[in-house]
DRENBA-62426 format. One record per atom (N, C-alpha, C, O, CB): residue number from 1; x, y, z. Coordinates in steps of 0.02 Angstrom, whole numbers, plus 50000, padded with zeros to 5 digits. Each point is the difference from the previous one (the first is absolute). Glycine has a CB too. Layout:
DRENBA-62426
(NUM, (X, Y, Z))
...
This chain:
DRENBA-62426
(1, (54235, 46456, 45957))
(1, (50048, 50051, 50019))
(1, (50054, 50005, 49946))
(1, (50026, 49950, 49977))
(1, (49952, 50029, 50146))
(2, (50037, 50081, 49858))
(2, (50054, 50009, 49952))
(2, (50068, 50003, 50033))
(2, (50049, 49978, 49971))
(2, (49871, 50082, 49955))
(3, (50083, 49967, 50135))
(3, (50064, 50010, 50034))
(3, (50005, 49954, 50061))
(3, (49956, 50000, 50043))
(3, (50047, 50119, 49916))
(4, (50052, 49844, 50045))
(4, (50015, 49959, 50058))
(4, (50062, 50027, 50034))
(4, (50048, 50019, 49967))
(4, (49899, 49880, 49979))
(5, (50052, 50101, 50120))
(5, (50057, 50026, 50039))
(5, (50025, 49946, 50048))
(5, (49962, 49975, 50041))
(5, (49993, 50144, 49950))
(6, (50109, 49864, 50002))
(6, (50032, 49952, 50044))
(6, (50024, 50038, 50061))
(6, (50036, 50050, 49994))
(6, (49998, 49874, 49909))
(7, (49947, 50053, 50157))
(7, (50022, 50033, 50061))
(7, (50037, 49950, 50045))
(7, (49988, 49940, 49997))
(7, (49916, 50141, 49995))
(8, (50139, 49946, 50050))
(8, (50039, 49960, 50046))
(8, (49956, 49969, 50055))
(8, (49947, 50026, 50015))
(8, (50152, 50047, 49962))
(9, (49925, 49873, 50051))
(9, (49966, 49967, 50056))
(9, (50023, 50034, 50065))
(9, (50032, 49970, 50043))
(9, (49961, 49919, 49893))
(10, (49989, 50174, 50070))
(10, (50017, 50042, 50058))
(10, (49938, 50039, 50020))
(10, (49954, 50010, 49960))
(10, (50167, 50000, 50003))
(11, (49877, 50011, 50099))
(11, (49943, 50038, 50024))
(11, (50024, 50071, 50017))
(11, (50042, 50010, 50044))
(11, (49902, 49886, 50002))
(12, (50030, 50152, 49918))
(12, (50010, 50070, 50016))
(12, (49943, 50039, 49968))
(12, (49970, 49976, 49952))
(12, (50157, 50011, 50054))
(13, (49858, 50071, 50020))
(13, (49941, 50036, 49976))
(13, (50011, 50026, 49929))
(13, (50052, 50028, 49983))
(13, (49921, 50004, 50135))
(14, (49977, 49959, 49841))
(14, (50000, 50029, 49933))
(14, (49962, 50066, 50003))
(14, (49939, 50002, 49989))
(14, (50067, 49883, 49956))
(15, (50030, 50167, 50070))
(15, (49968, 50066, 50006))
(15, (49976, 50024, 49932))
(15, (50023, 49976, 49949))
(15, (50051, 50051, 50149))
(16, (49879, 50020, 49900))
(16, (49976, 50026, 49937))
(16, (50059, 50023, 49956))
(16, (50044, 50036, 50022))
(16, (49848, 50000, 50033))
(17, (50107, 49942, 49883))
(17, (50053, 50015, 49953))
(17, (50051, 49944, 49994))
(17, (50038, 49998, 49952))
(17, (49945, 50121, 50075))
(18, (50018, 49835, 50022))
(18, (50045, 49943, 49997))
(18, (49971, 49947, 49954))
(18, (49939, 49992, 49996))
(18, (50102, 50032, 50121))
(19, (50002, 49940, 49847))
(19, (49977, 49949, 49954))
(19, (49959, 49946, 50035))
(19, (49959, 49967, 49968))
(19, (50141, 50056, 49961))
(20, (49910, 49966, 50136))
(20, (49962, 49952, 50038))
(20, (49928, 50023, 50015))
(20, (49959, 49961, 50022))
(20, (50148, 50000, 50028))
(21, (49879, 50101, 49937))
(21, (49935, 50028, 50014))
(21, (49962, 50007, 49934))
(21, (50017, 50041, 49958))
(21, (50026, 50021, 50145))
(22, (49906, 49897, 49889))
(22, (49963, 49998, 49936))
(22, (49968, 50067, 49983))
(22, (49984, 50012, 49942))
(22, (49994, 49869, 50078))
(23, (50012, 50163, 50029))
(23, (49970, 50065, 49985))
(23, (50048, 50045, 49960))
(23, (49981, 50053, 49977))
(23, (49951, 49938, 50128))
(24, (50131, 49987, 49888))
(24, (50049, 50038, 49960))
(24, (49985, 49994, 49925))
(24, (50029, 50037, 49960))
(24, (50057, 49945, 50130))
(25, (49871, 49973, 49891))
(25, (49986, 49987, 49930))
(25, (49927, 50017, 49983))
(25, (49955, 49984, 50039))
(25, (50133, 49926, 49960))
(26, (49900, 50122, 49944))
(26, (49932, 50017, 49981))
(26, (49964, 49943, 49963))
(26, (49947, 50010, 49970))
(26, (50089, 50108, 50023))
(27, (49991, 49822, 50010))
(27, (49971, 49943, 49966))
(27, (50014, 49937, 50043))
(27, (50043, 50003, 50044))
(27, (49973, 50052, 49840))
(28, (49950, 49890, 50103))
(28, (50009, 49940, 50040))
(28, (50069, 49969, 49989))
(28, (50026, 49999, 49944))
(28, (49851, 49981, 50051))
(29, (50151, 49994, 50058))
(29, (50064, 49965, 49997))
(29, (49995, 49935, 50040))
(29, (49954, 49991, 50039))
(29, (50109, 50118, 49949))
(30, (49984, 49846, 50000))
(30, (50002, 49937, 50036))
(30, (50068, 49993, 50032))
(30, (50052, 50010, 49968))
(30, (49866, 49936, 49952))
(31, (50083, 50037, 50144))
(31, (50062, 49989, 50036))
(31, (50014, 49925, 50006))
(31, (49955, 49959, 50000))
(31, (50029, 50148, 50064))
(32, (50081, 49877, 49942))
(32, (50020, 49932, 50018))
(32, (50061, 50006, 50045))
(32, (50046, 50038, 49985))
(32, (49908, 49912, 49907))
(33, (50045, 50013, 50163))
(33, (50056, 50001, 50047))
(33, (50049, 49945, 49981))
(33, (49982, 49943, 49990))
(33, (49943, 50101, 50102))
(34, (50139, 49975, 49903))
(34, (50053, 49951, 49987))
(34, (50012, 49962, 50066))
(34, (50027, 50028, 50048))
(34, (50027, 50045, 49860))
(35, (49927, 49865, 50093))
(35, (50005, 49960, 50061))
(35, (50072, 49992, 50023))
(35, (50045, 49983, 49962))
(35, (49853, 49956, 50003))
(36, (50113, 50075, 50099))
(36, (50065, 49991, 50033))
(36, (50056, 50045, 49973))
(36, (50059, 49984, 50009))
(36, (49907, 49901, 50012))
(37, (50017, 50169, 49946))
(37, (50051, 50048, 49978))
(37, (49984, 50067, 50033))
(37, (49951, 50033, 49983))
(37, (50067, 49907, 49905))
(38, (50024, 50079, 50160))
(38, (49991, 50063, 50034))
(38, (50057, 50047, 49981))
(38, (50043, 49982, 49960))
(38, (49897, 49961, 50136))
(39, (50059, 50117, 49932))
(39, (50051, 50049, 49982))
(39, (50070, 49976, 50019))
(39, (50048, 50016, 49965))
(39, (49868, 50075, 50051))
(40, (50090, 49871, 50038))
(40, (50066, 49975, 50021))
(40, (50029, 49953, 49947))
(40, (50057, 50008, 49979))
(40, (49909, 50002, 50141))
(41, (49994, 49942, 49857))
(41, (50023, 49953, 49949))
(41, (50015, 50036, 49934))
(41, (50049, 49984, 49967))
(41, (49885, 49925, 50088))
(42, (50023, 50137, 49926))
(42, (50007, 50033, 49935))
(42, (50058, 50049, 49998))
(42, (50031, 50008, 49947))
(42, (49848, 49979, 50038))
(43, (50136, 50045, 50070))
(43, (50051, 50053, 50000))
(43, (50065, 49979, 50033))
(43, (50054, 50012, 49972))
(43, (49854, 50070, 50029))
(44, (50089, 49887, 50057))
(44, (50060, 49991, 50040))
(44, (50034, 49932, 49995))
(44, (50060, 49996, 50011))
(44, (49889, 50084, 50065))
(45, (50014, 49868, 49908))
(45, (50031, 49933, 49994))
(45, (50039, 49998, 49935))
(45, (49975, 50019, 49947))
(45, (49931, 49927, 50120))
(46, (50156, 50031, 49936))
(46, (50044, 49999, 49941))
(46, (49975, 49954, 49945))
(46, (50003, 50018, 49941))
(46, (50092, 50007, 50134))
(47, (49881, 49916, 49942))
(47, (49977, 49952, 49951))
(47, (49926, 50012, 49984))
(47, (49956, 49981, 50038))
(47, (50129, 49934, 50003))
(48, (49902, 50115, 49902))
(48, (49931, 50017, 49980))
(48, (49964, 49943, 49964))
(48, (49942, 50007, 49984))
(48, (50095, 50112, 50008))
(49, (49998, 49826, 49996))
(49, (49969, 49946, 49961))
(49, (49937, 49972, 50034))
(49, (49956, 49975, 49966))
(49, (50157, 49997, 49990))
(50, (49884, 50033, 50110))
(50, (49940, 49975, 50036))
(50, (49939, 50043, 49985))
(50, (49944, 49980, 50015))
(50, (50130, 49975, 50075))
(51, (49935, 50104, 49883))
(51, (49944, 50046, 49985))
(51, (49971, 49988, 49930))
(51, (49942, 50017, 49988))
(51, (50110, 50067, 50088))
(52, (49988, 49889, 49879))
(52, (49980, 49996, 49930))
(52, (49935, 49962, 49988))
(52, (49953, 50027, 49971))
(52, (50166, 49979, 50001))
(53, (49877, 49932, 50052))
(53, (49940, 49960, 49985))
(53, (49937, 50028, 50032))
(53, (49948, 50001, 49968))
(53, (50126, 49900, 50024))
(54, (49928, 50122, 50071))
(54, (49939, 50031, 50027))
(54, (49976, 50061, 49961))
(54, (49940, 50012, 49994))
(54, (50096, 49946, 50118))
(55, (50011, 50081, 49862))
(55, (49981, 50058, 49960))
(55, (49969, 49978, 49934))
(55, (49948, 50027, 49979))
(55, (50145, 50040, 50073))
(56, (49937, 49884, 49916))
(56, (49971, 49973, 49938))
(56, (49931, 49970, 50012))
(56, (49955, 50009, 49959))
(56, (50160, 49969, 49998))
(57, (49877, 49987, 50099))
(57, (49934, 49971, 50017))
(57, (49948, 50054, 50010))
(57, (49943, 49993, 49978))
(57, (50115, 49910, 50076))
(58, (49961, 50151, 49979))
(58, (49955, 50056, 50011))
(58, (49978, 50031, 49933))
(58, (49941, 50013, 49990))
(58, (50113, 50009, 50122))
(59, (49994, 49989, 49845))
(59, (49984, 50028, 49934))
(59, (49954, 49954, 49961))
(59, (49954, 50023, 49966))
(59, (50156, 50036, 50033))
(60, (49901, 49877, 50005))
(60, (49957, 49951, 49965))
(60, (49929, 50001, 50028))
(60, (49952, 49995, 49962))
(60, (50149, 49934, 50016))
(61, (49893, 50077, 50088))
(61, (49932, 50005, 50029))
(61, (49963, 50061, 49974))
(61, (49941, 49997, 49983))
(61, (50100, 49945, 50120))
(62, (49994, 50115, 49893))
(62, (49969, 50061, 49974))
(62, (49982, 49991, 49926))
(62, (49946, 50022, 49979))
(62, (50119, 50047, 50104))
(63, (49979, 49901, 49879))
(63, (49985, 49987, 49929))
(63, (49938, 49956, 49993))
(63, (49958, 50013, 49958))
(63, (50165, 49998, 50015))
(64, (49873, 49937, 50069))
(64, (49942, 49955, 49998))
(64, (49935, 50034, 50020))
(64, (49946, 49978, 49981))
(64, (50131, 49929, 50044))
(65, (49928, 50148, 50013))
(65, (49941, 50039, 50019))
(65, (49979, 50048, 49944))
(65, (49948, 50032, 50005))
(65, (50087, 49959, 50115))
(66, (50006, 50013, 49828))
(66, (49982, 50043, 49944))
(66, (50036, 50066, 49997))
(66, (49984, 50043, 49959))
(66, (49908, 49903, 50045))
(67, (50157, 50064, 50040))
(67, (50037, 50063, 49999))
(67, (50042, 50004, 49936))
(67, (50035, 49952, 49983))
(67, (49969, 50051, 50144))
(68, (49993, 50053, 49840))
(68, (50037, 50009, 49937))
(68, (50066, 50036, 50011))
(68, (50044, 49996, 49957))
(68, (49848, 50006, 49982))
(69, (50115, 50033, 50116))
(69, (50063, 50032, 50019))
(69, (50013, 49983, 50073))
(69, (49955, 50001, 50041))
(69, (50029, 50095, 49876))
(70, (50079, 49887, 50098))
(70, (50019, 49981, 50068))
(70, (50060, 50041, 50020))
(70, (50050, 50003, 49965))
(70, (49905, 49880, 50019))
(71, (50039, 50148, 50075))
(71, (50054, 50040, 50028))
(71, (50012, 49977, 50071))
(71, (49962, 49961, 50028))
(71, (50009, 50138, 49898))
(72, (50083, 49926, 50104))
(72, (50016, 49983, 50069))
(72, (50004, 50063, 50041))
(72, (50012, 50055, 49973))
(72, (50050, 49842, 49991))
(73, (49927, 50096, 50101))
(73, (49998, 50058, 50044))
(73, (50068, 50031, 50014))
(73, (50004, 50056, 50024))
(73, (49895, 49895, 50025))
(74, (50154, 50013, 49937))
(74, (50066, 50022, 50022))
(74, (50050, 49992, 49942))
(74, (49999, 49950, 49965))
(74, (49975, 50018, 50154))
(75, (50069, 50081, 49873))
(75, (50051, 49998, 49947))
(75, (50049, 49943, 50009))
(75, (50032, 49979, 49952))
(75, (49956, 50142, 50037))
(76, (50018, 49852, 50072))
(76, (50045, 49945, 50012))
(76, (49977, 49936, 49967))
(76, (50039, 49952, 49994))
(76, (49992, 50100, 50112))
(77, (49907, 49944, 49871))
(77, (49977, 49942, 49963))
(77, (50039, 49993, 49934))
(77, (50006, 49945, 49973))
(77, (49879, 50067, 50079))
(78, (50142, 50043, 49923))
(78, (50038, 49998, 49938))
(78, (50061, 49955, 50008))
(78, (50039, 49992, 49953))
(78, (49922, 50124, 50017))
């Protein structure tokens, strides 16, 4: 896979066109779930330091799978 996508540990439907829906891409992609990081922790909790290592771990897993580009599903990952 050339593209890896980090997604939150949340459950919601990935409708067509959503980054969570693989049919949005005309080529193969690989997903990885950031363990124990949901939208509440990423957006609303003041101390974001608890999110850093799980995000780095997720990116490393995608890198180890051979992904050459890694993106995240949400702008709050920035």
